[in-house]
Each structure stands twice: as C-alpha cells, then as structure tokens.
PAKOL-803446 format. One record per residue (C-alpha): residue in one letter; x, y, z. Coordinates in steps of 0.2 Angstrom, whole numbers, padded with zeros to 4 digits, always signed. Layout:
BEGIN
aXYZ;...
//
This chain:
BEGIN
m+0070+0086+0154;k+0074+0072+0141;p+0061+0066+0129;k+0051+0052+0136;f+0054+0035+0127;f+0037+0027+0125;t+0035+0008+0129;r+0020-0004+0126;r+0017-0004+0144;d+0015+0015+0144;f+0004+0014+0129;l-0008+0001+0137;k-0009+0011+0153;a-0012+0027+0146;a-0025+0021+0134;g-0035+0011+0147;v-0033-0005+0138;t-0037-0021+0146;m-0027-0036+0145;a-0031-0055+0147;a-0018-0068+0144;g-0008-0055+0135;v-0022-0049+0124;v-0026-0031+0121;i-0045-0028+0120;g-0051-0012+0113;l-0047+0007+0116;p-0061+0014+0128;g-0064+0032+0127;c-0059+0035+0109;a-0069+0048+0100;p-0083+0042+0089;a-0082+0042+0070;l-0085+0059+0062;e-0098+0063+0050;a-0093+0073+0035;t-0105+0087+0039;e-0102+0106+0041;a-0107+0103+0060;a-0092+0091+0061;i-0079+0103+0053;k-0069+0114+0064;v-0060+0129+0057;p-0042+0128+0063;t-0037+0142+0074;k-0023+0155+0071;v-0005+0152+0076;p-0004+0149+0095;t+0001+0164+0105;e+0013+0165+0119;a+0005+0162+0136;p+0020+0167+0148;a+0028+0183+0146;a+0045+0176+0144;v+0047+0160+0134;t+0063+0152+0130;h+0064+0143+0113;g+0073+0128+0108;k+0080+0125+0091;k+0069+0132+0076;l+0058+0119+0067;e+0061+0122+0049;a+0048+0120+0036;f+0046+0103+0030;q+0041+0096+0013;a+0025+0086+0011;m+0028+0076-0005;t+0013+0072-0016;t+0008+0070-0034;t+0007+0084-0047;a-0011+0091-0050;s-0011+0082-0067;g-0004+0065-0061;d-0017+0063-0047;p-0029+0077-0044;r-0037+0069-0029;r-0021+0066-0020;f-0014+0083-0025;e-0029+0092-0017;i-0029+0081-0002;s-0011+0086+0002;r-0015+0105-0002;m-0029+0106+0010;t-0019+0097+0023;c-0004+0108+0021;d-0015+0123+0023;a-0023+0116+0039;w-0006+0113+0046;k+0001+0130+0042;a-0015+0138+0049;l-0010+0129+0065;g+0008+0135+0065;i+0015+0120+0059;p+0028+0124+0044;a+0023+0112+0030;e+0026+0115+0012;q+0017+0105-0002;w+0029+0097-0013;p+0021+0090-0030;v+0033+0079-0040;a+0032+0066-0053;s+0028+0048-0049;t+0046+0043-0052;v+0053+0055-0040;m+0041+0049-0027;v+0047+0031-0029;e+0065+0037-0028;q+0063+0048-0012;a+0051+0037-0002;w+0054+0018-0008;d+0072+0019-0014;d+0082+0032-0005;k+0070+0035+0011;k+0074+0053+0011;y+0057+0061+0011;q+0049+0070+0026;v+0031+0068+0024;y+0023+0057+0009;f+0006+0057+0003;i+0001+0040-0004;h-0013+0030-0010;h-0012+0012-0006;d-0021+0002-0019;p-0032-0013-0014;n-0019-0026-0020;p-0022-0045-0017;d-0007-0046-0005;r-0015-0033+0006;m-0029-0043+0011;e-0017-0053+0022;p-0014-0042+0038;d+0005-0047+0038;t+0007-0035+0024;w+0001-0020+0034;l+0008-0025+0051;y+0025-0033+0047;k+0030-0028+0029;y+0027-0010+0031;y+0031-0007+0050;y+0044-0021+0056;s+0060-0012+0060;g+0070-0025+0050;n+0061-0019+0034;a+0066-0001+0037;g+0083-0002+0027;p+0088+0004+0010;t+0078-0010+0000;g+0065-0012+0013;s+0046-0008+0012;n+0045+0000+0030;i+0046+0017+0022;s+0041+0026+0038;g+0057+0019+0046;y+0047+0015+0062;s+0057+0005+0074;n+0051+0000+0090;p+0056-0017+0098;e+0040-0020+0108;y+0030-0017+0092;d+0042-0029+0083;a+0038-0042+0095;l+0019-0041+0092;a+0022-0040+0073;v+0032-0056+0073;a+0021-0065+0085;q+0005-0063+0074;r+0014-0070+0058;e+0020-0086+0068;e+0003-0090+0077;t-0006-0104+0068;d-0022-0103+0079;v-0033-0092+0070;t-0042-0085+0085;k-0026-0081+0094;r-0018-0073+0079;k-0034-0061+0077;e-0030-0056+0095;l-0012-0052+0091;v-0017-0043+0074;d-0029-0032+0085;q-0015-0028+0096;c-0004-0022+0082;q-0018-0012+0075;a-0021-0003+0091;w-0002+0001+0093;l-0001+0008+0076;y-0017+0018+0078;d-0009+0026+0094;a+0009+0028+0087;q+0003+0036+0070;p+0019+0033+0060;y+0006+0034+0045;h-0011+0043+0045;i-0026+0035+0036;t-0036+0049+0029;t-0050+0039+0021;n-0055+0023+0014;l-0062+0027-0003;h-0078+0022-0011;l-0071+0016-0028;a-0077+0014-0045;g-0071+0004-0060;v-0077+0009-0077;y-0078+0000-0094;n-0086+0001-0111;k-0100-0011-0110;t-0103-0011-0128;t-0086-0017-0133;f-0082-0029-0118;g-0092-0037-0105;d-0094-0049-0090;p-0078-0045-0081;t-0075-0054-0064;i-0075-0042-0050;f-0061-0044-0037;v-0066-0040-0019;g-0062-0022-0015;n-0054-0018-0032;p-0066-0016-0046;v-0062-0019-0065;y-0043-0016-0065;n-0036-0032-0059;f-0029-0049-0065;w-0046-0057-0065;s-0056-0045-0074;i-0043-0042-0087;k-0042-0061-0090;t-0061-0063-0091;f-0066-0047-0101;k-0077-0055-0115;p-0076-0046-0132;l-0093-0041-0139;t-0088-0034-0156;d-0074-0036-0169;q-0063-0026-0157;k-0054-0041-0148;v-0040-0031-0140;l-0044-0024-0124;r-0038-0006-0123;i-0034+0001-0106;g-0030+0019-0102;l-0017+0024-0090;a-0013+0041-0082;r+0005+0037-0082;d+0018+0024-0089;f+0025+0010-0080;d+0042+0013-0071;s+0049-0005-0073;i+0045-0021-0082;n+0059-0030-0073;p+0050-0042-0060;m+0066-0041-0049;a+0067-0023-0049;a+0049-0017-0049;s+0044-0008-0034;n+0027-0001-0036;p+0009-0009-0037;e+0006-0003-0055;d+0021-0011-0062;i+0017-0027-0052;q+0000-0027-0059;f+0006-0026-0077;l+0019-0040-0074;s+0006-0051-0066;l-0002-0053-0083;i+0015-0059-0091;y+0022-0070-0076;d+0014-0084-0067;m+0015-0088-0048;v+0014-0104-0038;g-0003-0099-0033;r-0014-0084-0035;v-0027-0075-0023;d-0044-0078-0031;p-0058-0066-0034;e-0065-0069-0016;g-0048-0067-0008;k-0044-0085-0006;p-0026-0092-0010;v-0028-0105-0023;p-0015-0116-0033;w-0010-0109-0050;i+0005-0116-0059;a+0005-0128-0044;k-0006-0143-0044;s-0006-0143-0025;i+0001-0134-0011;d+0003-0143+0006;a+0009-0137+0023;i+0020-0150+0031;s+0021-0138+0046;a+0021-0120+0049;s+0039-0118+0043;e+0038-0131+0028;y+0028-0132+0013;e+0028-0143-0002;v+0022-0138-0020;t+0017-0150-0034;v+0020-0142-0051;r+0008-0144-0065;e+0013-0154-0080;g+0015-0148-0098;l+0019-0130-0093;t+0030-0120-0105;w+0038-0103-0106;h+0033-0090-0119;d+0049-0095-0129;g+0043-0113-0129;v+0055-0120-0116;p+0047-0131-0103;l+0043-0124-0086;t+0048-0137-0072;a+0051-0138-0054;e+0069-0132-0057;d+0062-0115-0062;v+0052-0114-0047;a+0066-0118-0034;f+0078-0107-0044;t+0066-0092-0043;f+0064-0091-0024;n+0083-0094-0021;y+0088-0082-0034;a+0075-0068-0029;k+0081-0070-0011;a+0099-0069-0014;n+0097-0054-0025;s+0084-0045-0014;a+0070-0044-0026;v+0063-0027-0022;y+0044-0030-0021;f+0046-0047-0013;a+0061-0044-0001;s+0052-0043+0015;g+0042-0059+0011;l+0057-0069+0006;a+0067-0065+0021;i+0059-0079+0030;l+0064-0092+0017;d+0079-0103+0021;k+0079-0113+0005;a+0069-0120-0009;e+0074-0137-0016;v+0068-0149-0029;v+0064-0166-0020;a+0055-0174-0035;p+0054-0170-0054;d+0037-0161-0050;k+0040-0156-0032;v+0048-0142-0023;k+0050-0141-0004;f+0051-0124+0004;t+0060-0123+0021;l+0057-0107+0032;t+0069-0100+0046;s+0054-0099+0057;p+0035-0102+0056;f+0026-0090+0045;v+0008-0092+0043;p+0005-0081+0028;f+0018-0089+0017;i+0006-0096+0004;s-0004-0080+0002;n+0010-0067+0004;v+0024-0077-0005;l+0019-0092-0015;c+0004-0081-0022;a+0015-0066-0025;v+0033-0070-0032;f+0034-0071-0051;i+0041-0087-0057;l+0057-0084-0068;p+0064-0094-0082;k+0080-0101-0075;h+0088-0103-0093;i+0087-0084-0094;w+0090-0077-0077;e+0104-0089-0071;n+0116-0080-0083;i+0111-0063-0076;s+0122-0057-0062;n+0115-0039-0059;p+0096-0043-0060;l+0091-0027-0052;e+0099-0016-0065;i+0093-0023-0081;p+0079-0016-0091;n+0071-0033-0096;e+0066-0026-0112;q+0058-0042-0118;p+0050-0051-0104;i+0048-0070-0105;g+0035-0077-0093;s+0023-0091-0094;g+0007-0081-0090;p-0009-0079-0100;w-0001-0064-0110;k+0015-0063-0120;f+0024-0047-0121;d+0023-0039-0138;y+0031-0022-0137;m+0032-0006-0127;r+0034+0012-0133;t+0039+0023-0118;m+0026+0036-0113;e+0014+0030-0127;e+0008+0012-0126;s+0012-0006-0122;k+0005-0022-0130;l+0003-0040-0124;v-0005-0054-0135;r-0014-0069-0128;n-0005-0085-0124;p-0016-0098-0132;d-0006-0112-0124;h-0010-0106-0106;f-0019-0118-0094;e-0032-0104-0091;p-0031-0093-0107;a-0038-0076-0108;l-0054-0071-0118;a-0047-0055-0126;e-0034-0058-0140;g-0023-0044-0133;v-0021-0030-0120;l-0015-0013-0126;h-0010-0001-0112;v-0012+0017-0118;v-0003+0032-0109;y-0013+0048-0108;g-0003+0057-0095;s-0018+0062-0084;v-0034+0055-0076;d-0044+0068-0086;g-0036+0063-0102;m-0039+0045-0098;l-0058+0047-0094;g-0060+0058-0109;a-0054+0044-0120;l-0066+0032-0112;e-0080+0044-0115;a-0075+0045-0133;g-0074+0026-0135;d-0056+0026-0139;i-0052+0014-0125;d-0062+0000-0116;t-0057+0003-0098;v-0045+0012-0087;g-0030+0006-0077;e-0033+0016-0062;i-0044+0014-0047;l-0055+0029-0047;t-0066+0037-0034;i-0085+0039-0037;a-0082+0058-0038;q-0070+0055-0053;v-0082+0046-0063;d-0096+0059-0061;q-0093+0065-0079;l-0097+0047-0086;q-0113+0044-0076;g-0128+0042-0088;l-0117+0038-0103;p-0126+0023-0112;h-0110+0014-0116;i-0102+0015-0099;q-0104+0003-0085;i-0099+0008-0068;e-0095-0004-0054;k-0093+0002-0036;v-0084-0005-0020;t-0077+0002-0004;e-0058-0001-0004;f-0047-0010+0008;g-0033+0001+0002;m-0033+0020+0008;e-0027+0037+0006;a-0014+0041+0018;f+0002+0050+0023;y+0018+0044+0030;c+0030+0052+0042;n+0048+0048+0040;t+0052+0043+0058;r+0070+0043+0055;l+0070+0062+0056;e+0065+0075+0068;p+0052+0080+0072;f+0043+0064+0065;n+0051+0053+0078;d+0040+0061+0091;k+0023+0053+0093;v+0016+0069+0099;f+0020+0078+0084;r+0014+0064+0072;n-0002+0063+0082;a-0004+0082+0080;l-0002+0081+0061;a-0016+0067+0061;l-0028+0077+0072;s-0026+0093+0062;q-0029+0085+0044;p-0046+0092+0039;t-0053+0075+0035;p-0072+0080+0035;d-0068+0094+0023;i-0058+0082+0011;i-0072+0070+0011;k-0085+0083+0008;v-0075+0094-0005;v-0063+0083-0013;l-0072+0066-0013;r-0089+0073-0014;g-0094+0061+0000;a-0087+0046-0008;g-0076+0040+0007;d-0076+0035+0025;p-0064+0043+0038;g-0049+0032+0041;g-0045+0023+0057;s-0035+0007+0058;i-0022+0002+0046;i-0033-0013+0042;a-0049-0007+0033;p-0067-0011+0039;s-0070-0019+0023;l-0058-0033+0028;k-0071-0038+0041;f-0063-0052+0050;w-0046-0044+0053;h-0052-0026+0056;n-0051-0021+0074;n-0069-0015+0078;n-0063-0006+0093;l-0054+0007+0084;p-0065+0021+0078;a-0062+0034+0064;f-0047+0045+0069;p-0054+0061+0075;y-0052+0078+0067;d-0048+0090+0082;p-0036+0104+0078;e-0038+0112+0096;k-0032+0096+0104;a-0017+0095+0091;k-0012+0113+0096;q-0013+0109+0115;s-0004+0093+0113;l+0011+0102+0105;l+0011+0115+0118;d+0011+0102+0132;a+0025+0093+0124;g+0036+0109+0125;y+0035+0116+0107;t+0034+0135+0106;w+0030+0149+0094;d+0037+0167+0092;e+0028+0182+0088;e+0031+0180+0070;g+0024+0162+0070;n+0040+0153+0069;m+0039+0136+0078;y+0052+0129+0089;y+0057+0112+0097;p+0056+0110+0116;t+0070+0116+0126;p+0079+0103+0136;e+0071+0108+0153;n+0054+0108+0145;d+0055+0093+0134;k+0040+0081+0135;r+0040+0074+0118;v+0037+0055+0116;i+0051+0047+0106;d+0044+0030+0102;t+0055+0025+0087;g+0073+0023+0083;l+0075+0012+0098;v+0080-0004+0088;
//
C-alpha cells in the first residue's frame, strides 16, 4: 500500500471541522489543556513489542539528530531537548541530542537546511505580532528554498492557498477566519511543535537606570526600552550583558533576531512597531495606502546619515529595490511581494506590489533597514561583506566591536528621537549564568536575553534589581525538516509532538513558568489566536499506537523500521508542490 497523500478536505473531514462560506470553525473533540501536575504526567512505556508472531520489517529507521544549543549557550533549551530525546528513545524512536554552537545552528537550519530536528526559541520580535510572519513567512512553500525562512520545508499547495488568501484579504473579519484556518491546519500537520509559551522576565539595575518603556510580550531588551532607559547616576552608558556575541552586523546578511535587534539601534526604518504593537511612521512623515497593492511614503525633512550625508527619498527607494534584487536574508520573504519602489516627488516614494499584501506596512516598511545609497550602490556582493563600520541614521552610531568581547554604540544627538543614554555597551559573557552573575555584581545594567522566571530566581530580593514579567508571544519549539524521511510523514511528526514530556518540562525545567503550547499564534496575541485550538496533549501511548497503525515496526533489539510497501499507512502531506 502506498502512503496516503493528505489533502485539506481529508483534514477537515477527519477533524470534524464545520465549514460555512469556506470558513473553518474550531476543532471539536480535541483534548483539553494539560495542567503541569504529577497527575497529568505519563511515564512513557518501554519500546513496543511485536504483536504478530511473524512481522516483516521495512527499511531500518536510523537514529536522527536533534540539534540544540550547548548547555552553556542556553541551559533551558539544552535541558528541554535532552528530556525530549530521552522520552522519544524510551518510546523506541531513535533520537540523539546534538548540542552545537549557535553559529552551527544558524548554518544548519537557516542557511543549508540540512538539519533533521531543530530545537529553537522564537523571540517575541515586533514582526511576529503580525500573523503573516508565522503563517506565510515560515510555512509557505515558496520560502523553503536556500535563502528562505521556511526552515521546515513544509510544502503543501492547499495550505499555500490559505496562507496567500489571508495576506491578501483586506476585510479584517474575513482575514481572521482565514488566519484561524491556517492555525488549525498547522496544528494538525505539526511541521513544528510548540512546547511552551514562556512566562518571561526582563531584569535591570534600577539604581543605575530607570523607567524603560516595556514592549508588549518582550520585557526590557527591545528597541523602545533601550532608547528610553534613563541614567540615574554618573554612569551614562547603558551596559548590556550577552550570553553570546553577534553573528553579523551586515543588515543585508544578518539572519537571526539577535543581530536584527542590534542593527535596529543603528539603522532606521520607514516605520516602527510601537510599544503597544501598532505600526507607526518613523523616518516617514506619513504612510498612505493608495490600495492593497500600492503605498505612498512621505519622508521627513532634515534627516542625515551618521557620516553627515543627507538621507532622502532616493535612499529609501534604493534600499527596497537593492534589498530585493540581492535577496536580503532576513527580509527576503517580505520583499518578494514588491514590484518596485520609485521616487515620485523629492520627499515621496511609491511602492507597487505584485499583488495585494495587507501586512506590507507592519512586516516590510516597519522592518527593512534603510541603507545609505552613496555607500551601498557601489557594493556588488552585499551578502558577503562584513560591514565592519556600519553607517546608519538611527538613534545610535557605531563606535567599535571587539569580537567575543564587547561592542559600543554612542548616542546620535541629531536624531529626531534621540536616546537618553549616552551610549550602549554590549558585553559578551559566554553564558547565561555569567551574564546574570555580572548583573548581580553590578558590572552591567541589564541583559540582552529574554529570560524565564526560573532563570532570574537568583536575583529575586536583591535590592538593586527590578524584574518585569510578561507571557511571551514567542515560544520554545522544535522543527522537523519535512524535506527528509521520516519527517515528511504527518503521523511521525505528530508522534514526536504527542510524546514530548511537556508537563515534566514545565514543572522541572521552567519551574512552572510556562504554558503548554498549542497554536502557532500564541494566546497572548488575543485577537489573532485561534481559541478553538487547545494546548497540544501529552499522550505517549497514543503516539506509540499511531506509529504502529501507520505500519512502523520494531525488532526484538528495539530497532525501529519504516512500514513495508504493503502495510504503509503513513500520511505524506508535504513535498507536494
């Protein structure tokens, strides 16, 4: 028997989802959210034994690598992946934890797409408040290529149709219905699995700096808090501790959120997402939607680059055309919709899109760093240069960088919204423990990492420490590389998800500071979250049985095998594009 190819109609029928005017409403019968208590925790059973006397095995399923951080790089993620791999092995799934440096993770997952399973933490960045980031950027098949952000490689034409429809729908109510359908599809398909939405903490030394603006879902370490930290002593330079150094300070080549956060201090954008999550003009005086596929930006007067050269509408138009033509890594999927940017008046730029794209303002105009044309127009290989002396127009100017030691920015006094601190010093400590120890000792003022409540336990009660708490709209998760067997099988992916010991992880690793994960869009994003999707259940018995039902087998030594052709009931729902 050939593996079944799963369609949207199959999914809706199997899930019991009702439809009205093409809208999916809920998933009746799904398990309720699990409490992180001992009563909710099931101990995975031993490796399945053979039921029939004579079982024919298919191809042997070799052990796969589950890529994660090192214990010193991110103790939380390391421990989550260790517990998960142990649970998988206890169930007879041959997984091996593979701790690597952050640079290797970026190379394997984001650049080469050669990983098998990848444990990740998605930070609550501003662009991730817009559902298109989760639904299109990360899961549309057209973004699964070498420079794309669909690192799972999930490719299903019927899901693609939903993902495109939600980004083109201008009616908010209708768009919400499409967004809910996308969430339900991904919840069922599990190309990723959301382990938990963390209860996060931001910490700072309240005796040296005060009154930071708190960004929704992301405490303390964000553009707005760094900009508004008020010096309270003669120490005017904000010292930020890092667990690891930046990978790239090239705005065209940077690929991870930590680098993007740093660059957002140096470079301006047309707009920014404000502390409440609303897109607002930034270097633009105004942003006007002519239609769902045409936008006009009026640029502020009197702007200058850090080297004194005036910033004009020419720089803005050049940036978007140049970034698209050269596939700027972090922004490629958003720019794919752009047809052209053209100067239509000395202070105006018109953006024409290839098709309607409702999130264009928040996901593109509030994201892409504006580049100085007089510097970058002479660079033919923008993805390859180190950009050792970045010239931007933002609230801070680049001073110096000493790799694996520290990086210094100084305030730009000529900026239209100048920062309060005279400078920002990022100091690399090499581990979370070292960074928190430095904060406790008073050697730094805050940290450049989003922490869990459990991680800041050692700082509780210290008179000089202020702790800010939120529930994130990012998440701890793992990706399956659906380009590869066995991860192209929805049954296998769901078995991995069902057998991850989430209650144990929340209780032991997070000390209760997290909620079991469910939809790709977190509950804290209240409007866009699909409330019909519960937390994903922890059920290793169901995981085991589903694998047996799909035709997977084990021998007496515990080796796992793919189904034989005559007993193959896998659900291959990807690789169909």
